[in-house]
C-alpha positions in Angstrom: 5.8 -33.0 36.2 3.3 -30.5 35.7 1.5 -30.2 32.4 1.8 -26.8 31.0 -1.1 -25.4 29.2 -0.7 -24.1 25.7 -0.7 -20.4 25.2 -1.7 -18.2 22.3 1.2 -16.3 20.8 0.7 -13.5 18.2 2.6 -14.1 14.9 3.9 -11.3 12.6 1.5 -10.7 9.6 4.1 -10.6 6.8 2.0 -9.4 4.2 1.1 -6.3 6.2 4.8 -5.9 6.6 5.5 -5.9 3.0 2.4 -3.5 2.4 3.6 -1.1 5.2 7.2 -1.2 4.0 6.3 -0.2 0.4 4.0 2.5 1.3 6.4 4.0 4.2 9.3 3.6 1.9 7.6 5.6 -1.1 6.5 8.3 1.3 10.1 8.4 2.8 11.6 8.5 -0.5 9.3 11.4 -1.9 9.7 13.3 1.1 13.5 13.3 0.9 13.4 14.2 -2.8 11.3 17.1 -2.4 11.7 18.6 1.0 15.4 18.5 1.3 15.9 20.4 -2.1 13.0 22.9 -1.0 14.5 23.6 2.4 18.4 23.4 1.7 18.4 24.3 -2.0 19.5 22.3 -4.8 17.3 19.8 -6.8 15.8 16.4 -6.5 18.2 14.8 -8.8 21.0 15.4 -6.3 19.2 13.4 -3.5 18.6 10.7 -6.1 22.3 10.6 -6.8 23.1 10.7 -3.1 20.8 7.6 -2.5 22.2 5.6 -5.5 25.8 6.5 -4.5 25.8 3.9 -1.7 25.8 1.2 -4.7 27.2 3.2 -7.5 30.0 5.1 -5.5 30.9 8.6 -5.2 31.3 9.0 -9.1 27.5 9.1 -9.6 27.4 12.5 -7.5 26.9 15.9 -9.2 27.9 18.0 -10.9 25.9 18.0 -13.1 22.8 17.5 -11.0 20.8 16.2 -13.9 18.5 13.2 -14.4 20.1 9.9 -14.7 17.9 6.7 -15.1 20.5 4.4 -13.7 20.7 6.6 -10.6 16.9 6.8 -10.2 16.5 2.9 -10.6 19.3 2.2 -8.2 18.1 4.8 -5.8 14.4 3.4 -5.8 15.9 -0.1 -5.2 18.0 1.0 -2.4 15.1 2.8 -0.5 12.5 -0.1 -1.1 15.2 -2.7 0.4 16.1 -0.3 3.1 12.5 0.4 3.9 11.4 -3.3 3.7 14.2 -4.3 6.1 13.4 -1.5 8.5 9.7 -2.4 8.5 10.3 -6.1 9.0 12.3 -5.1 12.3 9.6 -2.8 13.4 6.9 -5.4 12.5 8.8 -8.3 14.5 9.4 -6.1 17.4 6.3 -4.3 18.0 3.8 -6.5 16.4 2.1 -7.2 19.8 1.7 -3.7 20.8 -1.2 -2.2 18.9 -1.5 0.9 17.1 0.0 3.5 19.5 3.0 1.3 20.4 3.5 1.0 16.5 3.5 4.7 16.0 5.5 5.8 19.2 7.9 2.5 18.9 8.3 3.1 15.0 9.3 6.7 15.8 11.8 5.9 18.4 13.1 3.1 15.9 13.3 5.7 13.2 15.2 8.1 15.4 17.6 5.3 16.5 18.3 4.3 12.7 18.9 8.1 11.7 21.9 8.1 14.4 23.1 4.6 13.4 22.7 5.3 9.9 24.7 8.6 9.8 27.2 7.4 12.6 28.0 4.3 10.9 27.2 4.3 7.3 29.2 7.9 6.8 32.5 6.3 7.7 32.2 4.1 4.5 30.4 6.7 2.4 31.7 10.1 3.7 29.8 12.2 1.1 26.6 11.1 2.6 27.4 13.3 5.5 25.8 16.1 3.5 22.2 14.3 4.2 22.8 14.6 7.8 20.2 17.5 8.7 17.0 18.3 10.5 14.9 17.3 7.4 16.5 14.0 7.1 16.0 13.3 10.8 12.4 14.1 10.6 12.0 11.9 7.5 13.5 9.1 9.4 10.9 9.5 12.3 8.2 9.7 9.8 9.3 6.5 8.2 9.2 4.7 11.6 5.8 6.4 12.5 4.5 5.0 9.1 6.2 1.6 9.4 4.7 0.9 12.7 1.5 2.6 12.4 0.6 1.1 8.9 1.7 -2.4 10.0 -0.7 -2.2 13.0 -3.4 -0.8 10.7 -3.0 -3.4 7.9 -2.1 -6.5 10.3 -4.7 -9.3 10.5 -3.9 -10.8 14.0 -3.4 -14.4 14.0 -1.9 -16.5 16.7 -0.5 -20.0 17.3 -0.5 -22.3 20.1 2.7 -22.6 22.0 3.5 -25.4 24.4 2.0 -28.8 25.1 
Protein backbone atom coordinates (compact mmCIF):
# COMPACT_ATOMS: atom_id res chain seq x y z
CA UNK A 1 0.00 0.00 0.00
CA UNK A 2 1.25 3.39 -0.92
CA UNK A 3 1.17 6.10 1.67
CA UNK A 4 -0.71 9.14 0.54
CA UNK A 5 0.62 12.48 1.58
CA UNK A 6 -1.75 14.79 3.40
CA UNK A 7 -2.92 17.69 1.27
CA UNK A 8 -4.21 21.08 2.25
CA UNK A 9 -7.80 21.92 1.47
CA UNK A 10 -9.19 25.44 1.78
CA UNK A 11 -12.20 25.66 4.05
CA UNK A 12 -15.13 28.05 3.78
CA UNK A 13 -14.92 31.13 6.01
CA UNK A 14 -18.46 31.17 7.40
CA UNK A 15 -17.96 34.55 9.11
CA UNK A 16 -17.12 36.10 5.73
CA UNK A 17 -20.17 34.35 4.28
CA UNK A 18 -22.52 35.87 6.85
CA UNK A 19 -21.06 39.37 6.52
CA UNK A 20 -21.15 39.16 2.71
CA UNK A 21 -24.71 37.82 2.74
CA UNK A 22 -25.97 40.60 4.98
CA UNK A 23 -24.29 43.36 2.98
CA UNK A 24 -25.26 41.99 -0.43
CA UNK A 25 -28.81 41.32 0.81
CA UNK A 26 -29.16 44.90 2.10
CA UNK A 27 -27.96 46.36 -1.19
CA UNK A 28 -30.20 43.97 -3.18
CA UNK A 29 -33.18 45.01 -1.04
CA UNK A 30 -32.51 48.73 -1.46
CA UNK A 31 -31.92 48.44 -5.21
CA UNK A 32 -35.23 46.66 -5.65
CA UNK A 33 -37.02 49.03 -3.30
CA UNK A 34 -36.00 52.18 -5.11
CA UNK A 35 -35.03 51.32 -8.70
CA UNK A 36 -38.07 49.22 -9.63
CA UNK A 37 -40.58 51.97 -8.69
CA UNK A 38 -38.32 54.63 -10.23
CA UNK A 39 -38.13 52.82 -13.58
CA UNK A 40 -41.54 51.13 -13.75
CA UNK A 41 -43.67 53.40 -11.59
CA UNK A 42 -45.39 52.82 -8.29
CA UNK A 43 -43.75 53.20 -4.92
CA UNK A 44 -41.41 51.31 -2.65
CA UNK A 45 -44.30 50.13 -0.45
CA UNK A 46 -45.55 48.01 -3.36
CA UNK A 47 -42.18 46.24 -3.61
CA UNK A 48 -42.16 45.65 0.16
CA UNK A 49 -45.63 44.13 -0.10
CA UNK A 50 -44.62 41.89 -3.01
CA UNK A 51 -41.60 40.58 -1.10
CA UNK A 52 -43.66 39.93 2.02
CA UNK A 53 -46.41 38.21 0.02
CA UNK A 54 -44.24 35.09 -0.19
CA UNK A 55 -45.04 34.54 3.51
CA UNK A 56 -48.16 36.63 4.06
CA UNK A 57 -49.99 35.67 0.88
CA UNK A 58 -51.67 37.66 -1.83
CA UNK A 59 -53.90 39.53 0.66
CA UNK A 60 -51.01 41.86 1.59
CA UNK A 61 -50.74 43.26 -1.95
CA UNK A 62 -52.00 46.72 -2.79
CA UNK A 63 -54.22 48.62 -3.06
CA UNK A 64 -53.53 50.55 -1.02
CA UNK A 65 -49.79 50.73 -1.57
CA UNK A 66 -49.26 52.31 1.81
CA UNK A 67 -46.78 51.61 4.57
CA UNK A 68 -47.39 48.41 6.56
CA UNK A 69 -45.00 47.55 9.40
CA UNK A 70 -45.79 43.83 9.21
CA UNK A 71 -45.03 43.78 5.49
CA UNK A 72 -41.77 45.64 6.10
CA UNK A 73 -40.57 43.24 8.81
CA UNK A 74 -41.56 40.14 6.83
CA UNK A 75 -39.97 41.45 3.62
CA UNK A 76 -36.73 42.24 5.47
CA UNK A 77 -36.65 38.77 7.00
CA UNK A 78 -37.37 37.20 3.61
CA UNK A 79 -34.52 39.07 1.90
CA UNK A 80 -32.05 38.41 4.74
CA UNK A 81 -32.78 34.67 4.69
CA UNK A 82 -32.78 34.60 0.89
CA UNK A 83 -29.46 36.49 0.63
CA UNK A 84 -27.77 34.40 3.33
CA UNK A 85 -28.78 31.10 1.70
CA UNK A 86 -27.67 32.40 -1.69
CA UNK A 87 -24.32 33.60 -0.31
CA UNK A 88 -23.77 30.28 1.52
CA UNK A 89 -24.15 28.48 -1.81
CA UNK A 90 -21.90 30.92 -3.67
CA UNK A 91 -19.27 30.77 -0.91
CA UNK A 92 -19.31 26.98 -0.75
CA UNK A 93 -18.99 26.53 -4.50
CA UNK A 94 -16.59 29.36 -5.33
CA UNK A 95 -14.44 29.80 -2.21
CA UNK A 96 -11.29 28.37 -3.78
CA UNK A 97 -11.32 30.58 -6.85
CA UNK A 98 -10.25 34.04 -5.79
CA UNK A 99 -11.79 37.47 -6.32
CA UNK A 100 -12.34 37.33 -10.10
CA UNK A 101 -13.92 33.88 -9.86
CA UNK A 102 -16.10 35.12 -6.99
CA UNK A 103 -17.33 38.09 -9.01
CA UNK A 104 -17.88 36.31 -12.33
CA UNK A 105 -19.14 33.10 -10.73
CA UNK A 106 -21.43 35.10 -8.45
CA UNK A 107 -22.86 36.97 -11.44
CA UNK A 108 -23.56 33.66 -13.21
CA UNK A 109 -25.18 32.25 -10.05
CA UNK A 110 -27.29 35.42 -9.73
CA UNK A 111 -28.44 35.12 -13.33
CA UNK A 112 -29.28 31.44 -12.85
CA UNK A 113 -31.11 32.20 -9.62
CA UNK A 114 -33.25 34.82 -11.36
CA UNK A 115 -34.45 32.30 -13.93
CA UNK A 116 -34.95 29.57 -11.33
CA UNK A 117 -36.76 31.98 -9.02
CA UNK A 118 -39.16 33.35 -11.61
CA UNK A 119 -39.74 30.09 -13.45
CA UNK A 120 -40.51 28.11 -10.30
CA UNK A 121 -41.68 30.47 -7.57
CA UNK A 122 -44.23 32.12 -9.84
CA UNK A 123 -45.91 28.73 -10.20
CA UNK A 124 -46.80 28.94 -6.50
CA UNK A 125 -47.06 32.72 -6.26
CA UNK A 126 -48.28 33.90 -9.70
CA UNK A 127 -48.65 37.50 -8.53
CA UNK A 128 -44.83 37.75 -8.28
CA UNK A 129 -44.64 37.58 -12.07
CA UNK A 130 -45.00 41.38 -12.07
CA UNK A 131 -41.45 41.56 -10.64
CA UNK A 132 -40.03 39.62 -13.59
CA UNK A 133 -38.38 42.47 -15.48
CA UNK A 134 -34.99 43.72 -16.63
CA UNK A 135 -34.31 45.70 -13.47
CA UNK A 136 -34.93 42.68 -11.25
CA UNK A 137 -32.67 40.62 -13.50
CA UNK A 138 -29.90 43.20 -13.12
CA UNK A 139 -30.45 43.27 -9.35
CA UNK A 140 -30.06 39.47 -9.15
CA UNK A 141 -26.79 39.69 -11.07
CA UNK A 142 -25.62 42.47 -8.74
CA UNK A 143 -26.58 40.27 -5.77
CA UNK A 144 -24.38 37.51 -7.20
CA UNK A 145 -21.47 39.83 -7.92
CA UNK A 146 -21.63 41.27 -4.41
CA UNK A 147 -22.06 37.88 -2.72
CA UNK A 148 -19.08 36.35 -4.51
CA UNK A 149 -16.89 39.45 -4.53
CA UNK A 150 -17.50 40.45 -0.93
CA UNK A 151 -16.99 36.89 0.26
CA UNK A 152 -13.59 36.74 -1.45
CA UNK A 153 -12.73 40.20 -0.07
CA UNK A 154 -13.62 39.33 3.54
CA UNK A 155 -12.44 35.71 3.48
CA UNK A 156 -9.58 34.75 5.75
CA UNK A 157 -8.07 31.78 3.97
CA UNK A 158 -7.64 28.78 6.20
CA UNK A 159 -6.92 25.23 5.22
CA UNK A 160 -7.10 21.84 6.79
CA UNK A 161 -5.02 18.73 6.16
CA UNK A 162 -6.82 15.97 4.28
CA UNK A 163 -5.56 12.41 4.02
CA UNK A 164 -3.07 10.42 6.11
